C-alpha positions in Angstrom: 12.0 6.3 125.6 14.7 8.8 124.2 15.9 8.8 120.9 19.0 7.2 121.7 17.5 4.3 123.3 15.4 3.5 120.2 17.9 3.6 118.0 20.0 1.5 120.2 17.5 -1.4 119.9 17.6 -1.3 116.6 21.4 -1.3 115.9 23.0 -4.7 116.2 26.3 -3.8 119.0 29.7 -3.8 117.5 31.5 -6.8 117.8 35.2 -8.6 117.3 34.4 -9.3 113.9 33.3 -6.2 112.3 35.5 -4.1 110.2 35.4 -0.2 111.5 36.6 2.7 108.8 36.2 5.7 110.9 35.2 6.2 114.6 32.1 4.5 115.6 31.2 7.8 118.1 30.5 9.8 114.4 27.5 11.8 113.7 26.9 9.0 111.4 27.4 5.7 111.2 26.6 2.9 108.2 26.5 -0.5 109.2 26.2 -2.6 105.9 26.3 -6.7 105.4 27.5 -7.5 102.0 29.0 -10.3 100.6 32.3 -10.1 99.1 31.6 -11.6 95.9 28.2 -9.7 94.9 28.5 -7.1 92.3 25.7 -4.6 93.1 27.3 -4.8 97.0 30.5 -3.6 94.9 28.8 -0.9 93.7 27.2 0.1 97.2 30.9 0.0 98.2 32.0 2.9 95.6 29.1 4.9 97.0 30.1 4.5 100.3 33.8 5.6 99.5 32.3 8.9 98.1 30.3 9.5 101.4 33.3 8.7 103.4 35.7 11.4 101.0 32.5 14.2 101.8 32.4 13.7 105.5 35.6 12.3 106.7 36.0 12.5 110.3 31.7 12.8 110.8 31.1 9.2 109.0 31.8 5.9 110.7 31.3 2.3 108.2 30.9 -1.0 109.7 31.2 -3.6 107.0 30.0 -6.9 108.3 30.4 -10.0 106.1 26.7 -11.9 104.9 27.6 -14.2 102.1 24.4 -14.6 100.1 25.7 -18.8 98.7 27.2 -21.2 100.9 
């Protein structure tokens, strides 16, 4: 089994509900499940923004809303 096929089994495919910043063909793709109201998620997002500034076109951020509370 190749590395690419192993990764494609782990990473869920992108869909129309995903929020993308950057190209999904970038060398580094980060998919994050996050709740809009979670303070820890907001702090993590500050780190993601710093990574985006440093890596620019080499980085793609995929956001999926995952509410912690109903």
